[in-house]
C-alpha positions as CSV (number, residue, x, y, z in Angstrom):
1,M,5.3,1.3,-12.6
2,T,5.1,3.5,-15.7
3,G,1.9,5.4,-16.4
4,T,1.4,3.7,-19.7
5,K,1.3,0.2,-18.3
6,L,-1.4,0.7,-15.6
7,P,-4.3,0.8,-18.1
8,R,-3.3,-2.6,-19.5
9,A,-3.2,-4.0,-16.0
10,V,-6.6,-2.6,-15.3
11,F,-8.0,-4.1,-18.4
12,G,-6.4,-7.5,-17.6
13,L,-7.9,-7.2,-14.1
14,C,-11.3,-6.7,-15.4
15,G,-10.9,-9.8,-17.7
16,L,-9.7,-11.8,-14.7
17,L,-12.6,-10.9,-12.6
18,L,-15.0,-11.6,-15.4
19,T,-13.5,-15.1,-15.9
20,V,-13.7,-15.9,-12.2
21,A,-17.3,-14.7,-12.0
22,C,-18.4,-16.5,-15.1
23,G,-16.4,-19.6,-14.8
24,G,-18.3,-20.9,-11.8
25,S,-15.2,-20.8,-9.5
26,E,-15.7,-19.7,-6.0
27,A,-14.2,-16.2,-5.7
28,R,-11.7,-16.0,-2.8
29,D,-11.6,-13.2,-0.3
30,A,-8.5,-11.2,-1.3
31,S,-8.3,-9.6,2.1
32,T,-7.8,-12.8,4.0
33,D,-6.8,-15.5,1.5
34,P,-3.2,-14.9,0.2
35,G,-4.0,-16.8,-2.9
36,P,-2.3,-19.8,-4.6
37,F,0.9,-18.0,-5.3
38,D,1.7,-17.1,-1.7
39,S,2.8,-20.4,-0.2
40,G,4.1,-19.1,3.1
41,P,7.6,-18.9,4.5
42,G,10.4,-19.8,2.1
43,P,14.1,-20.4,2.2
44,T,16.7,-17.7,3.0
45,P,17.6,-15.9,-0.3
46,T,21.0,-16.9,-1.7
47,V,23.8,-14.8,-3.2
48,D,24.4,-14.8,-7.0
49,S,25.6,-18.3,-7.4
50,G,23.7,-21.3,-8.8
51,P,20.0,-21.3,-9.4
52,P,17.8,-18.8,-7.7
53,P,15.7,-19.8,-4.6
54,M,12.1,-20.8,-5.0
55,D,9.8,-17.8,-5.2
56,T,7.6,-18.8,-2.2
57,G,7.6,-15.7,0.0
58,V,9.6,-14.9,3.1
59,G,10.0,-16.3,6.5
60,S,9.9,-14.4,9.8
61,P,11.0,-10.8,9.4
62,R,14.6,-10.1,10.3
63,L,15.2,-7.3,12.8
64,A,18.3,-5.2,12.7
65,D,19.4,-2.4,15.1
66,T,21.7,0.4,14.0
67,S,22.5,3.9,14.9
68,V,22.4,6.8,12.5
69,A,25.8,8.3,12.0
70,D,26.9,11.6,10.4
71,A,24.2,13.2,8.2
72,T,26.4,15.7,6.5
73,T,29.9,15.8,5.0
74,D,31.1,18.9,7.0
75,P,34.3,17.9,8.8
76,D,34.0,20.7,11.3
77,R,30.5,19.7,12.6
78,D,29.8,19.4,16.3
79,A,29.5,15.7,17.0
80,S,27.4,16.3,20.2
81,V,23.6,16.4,20.1
82,P,22.7,18.1,23.3
83,G,19.0,18.5,22.6
84,P,16.2,17.5,20.3
85,A,17.3,16.6,16.8
86,P,15.5,15.5,13.6
87,F,15.7,12.1,12.1
88,F,16.3,12.2,8.4
89,L,16.0,9.7,5.6
90,Q,16.1,9.8,1.8
91,H,13.2,8.2,0.0
92,W,14.0,6.8,-3.4
93,S,11.6,4.9,-5.7
94,D,11.2,3.4,-9.2
95,T,14.9,3.4,-10.2
96,Q,13.8,1.0,-13.0
97,I,17.2,0.1,-14.4
98,G,16.8,-1.1,-17.9
99,S,13.8,1.2,-18.7
100,G,15.7,3.6,-21.0
101,S,18.6,5.9,-21.5
102,F,17.8,8.0,-18.4
103,A,17.7,5.3,-15.7
104,E,21.4,4.5,-15.3
105,P,22.8,8.1,-15.5
106,A,20.1,9.3,-13.0
107,F,20.9,6.4,-10.6
108,A,24.6,7.1,-10.9
109,Y,24.1,10.7,-10.1
110,L,22.0,9.8,-7.1
111,L,24.6,7.3,-5.9
112,N,27.7,9.3,-6.6
113,V,26.8,12.9,-6.0
114,V,23.5,13.1,-4.0
115,K,23.9,10.3,-1.5
116,P,27.5,11.3,-0.4
117,S,26.1,14.8,0.3
118,F,23.9,13.4,3.0
119,G,26.6,11.3,4.7
120,D,25.3,8.2,6.4
121,M,21.7,9.1,6.3
122,P,19.5,6.1,5.9
123,V,18.0,5.5,2.4
124,V,14.8,3.6,1.6
125,L,14.0,2.5,-2.0
126,T,10.3,1.7,-2.4
127,G,10.2,-0.8,-5.3
128,D,10.7,-1.1,-9.0
129,L,14.4,-1.4,-8.7
130,V,14.5,-2.7,-12.3
131,E,12.2,-2.4,-15.3
132,D,11.9,-6.1,-16.0
133,G,12.2,-8.6,-13.2
134,D,13.5,-11.5,-15.3
135,D,16.2,-9.4,-17.0
136,A,19.4,-10.6,-15.3
137,E,21.5,-8.0,-17.0
138,S,19.5,-5.2,-15.5
139,W,19.7,-6.9,-12.1
140,R,23.4,-7.2,-12.3
141,T,23.8,-3.6,-13.3
142,Y,21.6,-2.6,-10.3
143,R,23.6,-4.8,-8.0
144,D,27.0,-3.6,-9.2
145,M,26.0,0.1,-8.9
146,V,24.7,-0.1,-5.3
147,D,27.7,-2.3,-4.3
148,A,30.1,0.2,-5.9
149,A,28.4,3.0,-3.9
150,G,28.8,1.1,-0.7
151,L,25.1,0.8,0.1
152,V,24.5,-2.0,2.6
153,A,21.8,-3.1,5.0
154,P,20.5,-1.9,7.4
155,T,21.0,1.8,6.4
156,F,19.8,0.9,2.9
157,I,16.3,-0.6,2.9
158,E,14.5,-1.9,-0.2
159,V,11.1,-3.3,-0.8
160,P,9.9,-4.9,-4.1
161,G,7.7,-3.4,-6.7
162,N,5.6,-4.9,-9.4
163,H,8.3,-4.4,-12.1
164,D,10.7,-6.5,-10.0
165,A,8.3,-9.4,-10.4
166,L,7.7,-9.1,-14.2
167,P,6.7,-10.9,-16.3
168,F,5.4,-13.9,-14.4
169,G,5.1,-12.7,-10.8
170,S,8.4,-14.2,-9.5
171,L,10.6,-12.2,-7.1
172,S,13.4,-14.8,-7.2
173,D,15.8,-12.4,-8.9
174,Y,14.9,-9.7,-6.4
175,D,16.0,-12.1,-3.7
176,R,19.2,-12.8,-5.6
177,Y,20.4,-9.3,-6.5
178,S,18.8,-6.8,-4.1
179,V,20.7,-5.8,-1.0
180,A,17.7,-6.9,1.1
181,G,17.8,-10.3,-0.5
182,R,21.5,-10.8,-0.3
183,S,21.7,-9.7,3.3
184,G,18.8,-11.9,4.4
185,L,16.4,-9.1,5.2
186,G,14.0,-10.5,2.6
187,R,10.9,-8.9,1.0
188,D,9.2,-7.9,4.3
189,G,11.3,-6.8,7.2
190,I,11.7,-4.6,10.3
191,T,14.7,-2.3,11.0
192,D,15.0,-0.3,14.2
193,F,17.1,2.9,14.3
194,I,18.2,3.9,17.8
195,T,19.4,7.5,18.0
196,P,20.2,9.7,21.0
197,N,16.8,11.3,20.6
198,R,14.3,8.7,19.5
199,H,13.7,5.1,18.5
200,V,12.5,4.9,14.9
201,R,11.1,1.6,13.5
202,I,10.9,1.1,9.8
203,I,8.7,-1.8,8.5
204,G,9.0,-2.8,4.9
205,V,6.0,-4.5,3.2
206,N,5.9,-6.4,0.0
207,T,3.0,-5.0,-1.9
208,A,3.7,-7.1,-5.0
209,G,3.1,-10.3,-3.2
210,A,0.4,-11.9,-5.4
211,G,2.7,-14.0,-7.5
212,N,1.0,-13.0,-10.8
213,P,1.5,-9.9,-12.9
214,V,-2.1,-8.7,-13.0
215,Q,-2.6,-8.4,-9.2
216,D,1.0,-7.3,-8.7
217,S,0.6,-4.5,-11.1
218,V,-2.1,-2.8,-9.1
219,G,-0.7,-4.0,-5.7
220,Y,-1.4,-7.0,-3.5
221,V,-0.5,-7.3,0.2
222,S,-1.0,-10.9,1.5
223,S,-2.6,-11.4,4.9
224,S,0.1,-13.9,5.8
225,A,2.9,-11.3,5.3
226,I,1.0,-8.9,7.7
227,T,0.5,-11.7,10.2
228,R,4.3,-12.4,10.2
229,L,5.2,-8.7,10.6
230,L,2.7,-8.1,13.4
231,S,3.9,-11.3,15.2
232,A,7.4,-9.9,15.1
233,V,6.3,-6.5,16.4
234,R,4.3,-8.1,19.2
235,A,7.2,-10.2,20.2
236,D,9.5,-7.2,20.6
237,P,9.3,-5.8,24.1
238,R,10.5,-2.4,22.9
239,T,8.0,0.4,22.0
240,P,9.4,2.7,19.3
241,D,8.8,6.5,19.4
242,V,8.0,6.5,15.7
243,T,7.0,3.8,13.2
244,L,7.3,4.3,9.5
245,V,6.0,1.7,6.9
246,L,7.3,1.2,3.4
247,G,5.6,-0.3,0.4
248,H,5.4,0.2,-3.4
249,H,1.7,0.8,-4.0
250,S,-0.8,3.3,-2.6
251,M,-3.2,2.2,0.1
252,D,-5.9,4.8,-1.0
253,D,-5.6,5.1,-4.7
254,P,-8.8,3.4,-6.1
255,E,-6.6,2.0,-9.0
256,S,-4.2,0.3,-6.6
257,L,-4.5,-1.9,-3.4
258,P,-8.3,-1.3,-3.0
259,L,-8.9,-3.1,-6.3
260,F,-8.3,-6.5,-4.7
261,G,-9.3,-5.5,-1.2
262,T,-5.8,-5.9,0.3
263,D,-5.6,-2.3,1.4
264,D,-7.3,-3.5,4.6
265,N,-4.3,-5.8,5.3
266,L,-2.0,-2.8,5.0
267,R,-4.3,-0.6,7.0
268,E,-4.3,-3.2,9.8
269,L,-0.5,-2.9,10.0
270,L,-0.6,0.9,10.0
271,E,-3.2,1.0,12.7
272,E,-1.8,-1.6,15.1
273,T,1.8,-0.1,14.9
274,H,0.5,3.4,15.2
275,A,2.4,4.4,12.1
276,M,3.2,8.0,11.6
277,A,3.8,7.7,7.8
278,Y,3.5,5.3,4.9
279,L,6.2,5.8,2.2
280,F,5.6,4.4,-1.3
281,G,6.1,5.0,-5.0
282,H,4.6,3.4,-8.2
283,R,3.0,6.4,-9.9
284,H,6.2,8.3,-10.9
285,I,5.0,11.6,-9.5
286,Y,5.5,13.2,-6.1
287,A,2.4,13.4,-3.9
288,S,1.4,13.3,-0.3
289,H,-1.8,13.4,1.7
290,W,-3.3,12.5,5.1
291,T,-5.4,9.4,5.9
292,D,-6.7,9.0,9.4
293,G,-3.8,11.2,10.7
294,I,-1.1,9.2,8.9
295,L,1.1,10.9,6.3
296,M,0.9,9.1,3.0
297,T,3.9,10.2,0.9
298,Q,4.6,9.0,-2.6
299,A,8.1,9.6,-4.1
300,S,8.7,10.4,-7.7
301,T,10.6,8.2,-10.1
302,V,14.4,8.2,-10.0
303,G,15.0,6.6,-13.4
304,N,11.9,6.6,-15.6
305,P,10.3,10.0,-16.2
306,A,7.8,10.5,-19.0
307,D,10.3,12.0,-21.3
308,N,13.1,9.6,-20.4
309,V,15.7,12.1,-21.7
310,I,15.3,15.4,-20.0
311,A,14.9,16.0,-16.3
312,N,12.6,19.0,-15.6
313,G,12.0,18.3,-11.9
314,E,9.5,15.5,-12.6
315,S,12.1,12.8,-11.6
316,G,14.0,12.8,-8.4
317,F,13.6,11.7,-4.8
318,S,12.1,12.9,-1.5
319,L,13.7,14.0,1.8
320,F,11.8,12.9,4.8
321,A,12.3,13.8,8.5
322,I,10.7,13.3,11.9
323,D,11.2,16.0,14.5
324,D,9.6,16.5,17.9
325,Q,6.6,18.2,16.4
326,G,5.9,15.6,13.7
327,P,6.8,14.5,10.1
328,V,7.8,16.7,7.1
329,V,8.7,15.7,3.6
330,K,10.0,17.6,0.6
331,S,10.4,16.5,-3.1
332,I,13.8,17.1,-4.7
333,G,13.7,17.2,-8.5
334,F,16.4,16.4,-11.0
335,H,17.2,19.0,-13.7
336,G,19.2,19.1,-16.9
337,T,19.9,16.2,-19.3
338,V,21.3,12.7,-18.9
339,D,24.7,14.2,-19.6
340,D,24.3,17.1,-17.1
341,L,22.0,16.2,-14.2
342,H,21.9,18.3,-11.1
343,V,19.6,19.3,-8.2
344,Q,19.3,22.8,-6.8
345,W,21.9,23.0,-4.0
346,P,22.0,23.4,-1.1
347,I,19.0,21.4,-0.1
348,V,17.2,23.1,2.7
349,M,14.4,21.6,4.8
350,I,12.8,23.0,7.9
351,T,11.9,20.2,10.3
352,T,10.5,22.4,13.2
353,P,8.1,24.0,13.1
354,V,6.5,21.5,10.7
355,N,5.1,22.6,7.3
356,P,1.3,22.8,7.6
357,E,0.7,22.3,3.9
358,L,2.0,18.9,2.9
359,T,-0.9,17.7,0.8
360,V,0.0,17.4,-2.9
361,D,-2.7,15.6,-4.8
362,V,-1.5,13.0,-7.3
363,A,-4.1,14.2,-9.7
364,L,-2.8,17.8,-9.2
365,D,-6.3,19.1,-8.9
366,D,-7.4,18.2,-5.3
367,T,-10.1,15.8,-6.6
368,L,-8.6,12.6,-5.2
369,Y,-7.1,13.9,-1.9
370,P,-8.5,17.3,-0.7
371,P,-6.1,19.5,1.2
372,I,-5.9,18.6,4.9
373,E,-3.6,20.7,7.1
374,N,-0.8,18.8,8.8
375,P,-2.4,17.7,12.1
376,F,0.9,18.2,13.9
377,S,1.3,21.8,12.8
378,G,0.8,25.1,14.7
379,L,2.5,27.1,17.4
380,P,1.2,29.2,20.3
381,R,1.1,33.0,19.8
382,N,3.1,35.3,22.0
383,A,5.4,32.4,23.0
384,S,9.1,32.9,23.7
385,N,12.1,30.9,22.4
386,Q,10.3,28.7,19.9
387,P,12.8,26.4,18.2
388,V,13.5,26.3,14.5
389,R,15.5,23.3,13.3
390,V,16.6,22.7,9.7
391,G,18.6,20.3,7.7
392,V,21.0,21.8,5.1
393,F,22.8,19.5,2.6
394,A,25.3,20.1,-0.2
395,P,28.3,18.5,-1.8
396,G,30.6,21.1,-0.3
397,P,30.8,23.1,3.0
398,I,27.8,25.1,4.1
399,E,28.7,28.7,4.3
400,T,25.7,30.5,5.8
401,V,22.3,29.5,7.3
402,I,20.0,32.4,8.0
403,L,16.5,32.4,9.7
404,E,14.0,35.2,9.0
405,I,10.5,35.5,10.6
406,G,8.3,37.5,8.3
407,D,10.0,40.8,7.5
408,G,12.1,40.7,10.7
409,P,15.9,40.8,11.0
410,E,18.2,38.0,9.8
411,I,19.1,35.5,12.6
412,P,22.2,33.3,12.0
413,M,21.5,29.7,12.8
414,T,24.0,27.5,14.7
415,R,25.2,24.1,13.8
416,V,24.2,21.6,16.4
417,G,25.1,18.0,15.7
418,E,23.7,17.2,12.2
419,H,21.3,20.1,11.8
420,Y,21.1,23.9,12.4
421,E,18.9,25.6,14.9
422,A,17.8,29.0,16.3
423,S,14.8,30.3,18.2
424,F,12.3,33.1,18.0
425,D,9.4,34.7,19.8
426,T,6.1,34.2,18.0
427,P,4.1,37.4,17.4
428,D,0.6,38.2,18.5
429,A,-0.9,37.3,15.2
430,D,-2.8,34.5,13.4
431,S,0.3,33.4,11.5
432,C,3.9,34.1,10.7
433,T,6.2,33.2,7.8
434,V,9.3,31.1,8.6
435,T,12.1,31.3,6.1
436,V,15.5,29.7,6.2
437,T,18.1,30.5,3.5
438,A,21.4,28.7,3.1
439,T,24.5,29.2,0.9
440,S,27.0,26.6,-0.3
441,G,29.6,27.0,-3.0
442,G,28.1,30.3,-4.1
443,E,24.7,28.8,-4.6
444,T,21.7,29.9,-2.4
445,N,18.4,28.0,-1.7
446,A,15.7,28.4,0.9
447,D,12.7,26.7,2.5
448,S,9.8,28.9,3.6
449,Y,6.2,28.5,4.7
450,V,3.4,30.1,6.8
451,V,3.0,28.7,10.3
452,H,-0.4,29.1,12.0
453,L,-0.5,30.5,15.5
454,D,-3.1,29.6,18.1
């Protein structure tokens, strides 16, 4: 959703509430009543032929098992993974094809340059695939671009956003043109990734499920959708090591799901599944915070920055990872113009030890989400052989990856499977700075932060 359209939705919301209150109608409980537009399970979405299916929701969530394959393009990598290894995914949001001159070039750069640099790493796209949900031309452009890039389920996972349902609340074209719709995964779904190191479950939630543009704009999670998802989870005898939940709208932002009280529906899902993180979009700015020990991470917009011509780091995507210690996330910004987009290669992200400072307030002033240290962070002091693992990604070969602890000597890191690793001895101090610097194609980039020692 663009920042300029939220106020109109809020004004419309106020008018709707006033009409309900003054019209003598019985106000329904938004946390339990899915509303007149959510009529329960519907038919399996069809491919682009004939009339679209009725916009009546989804049936039982589909489950798909897959294994994550190569996460880099280095042909000389060691295919074995003898020990712990991070699980990576790319988090895209708000591609908004049809929103202006920036959307298609930015999406093309993401598909044709960025995505191949990460190999077969899973990608999640958290809503607002197009600008206008009833614009068939935008949907066909989106479909053709993802198909040409070879994105398929289950390693490419979409959930709908409010723009995908504009202007009347229908997601029928989402069902027809999205990868999720065409593959039968639907608007809510569950995908399990089984790797040599862990079982990661990803649950997609439709947060634009009201069926009308006012409620969809600020976010609406129907209780029936959560019931279906939880029924599928309870019926599965497997217990994942990590559960991640995807949606389009924020659970905590007072101008989002809390406005209609359906944040409690999403919270029920997060709590029962013991989710480690909730990944979403909607506000077109990167942000992350902690709620009850769950990482809430909001990706920036891919295709609709405020300027819509120049990329100054505001638009882009996020890189997310789970390692043995916990979750980490990093925002990757686009730079340049629509004719010359680029990111700063190589992309470097330390996954162990985890970054203690992940809170980035959406208001940029710590007023909405005060800084909370990563509850998974910290290392023991005076400890030997503490691992450092890092993901390094670039269009070309990785030339060097170097670890430095404070002002200490450079430690070359070793390629192990799909990541690099080394170890160090923690000092007798309150903290130490961990820095990893990588070089590819003559370009150098780094990831660095202070790790607290107990």
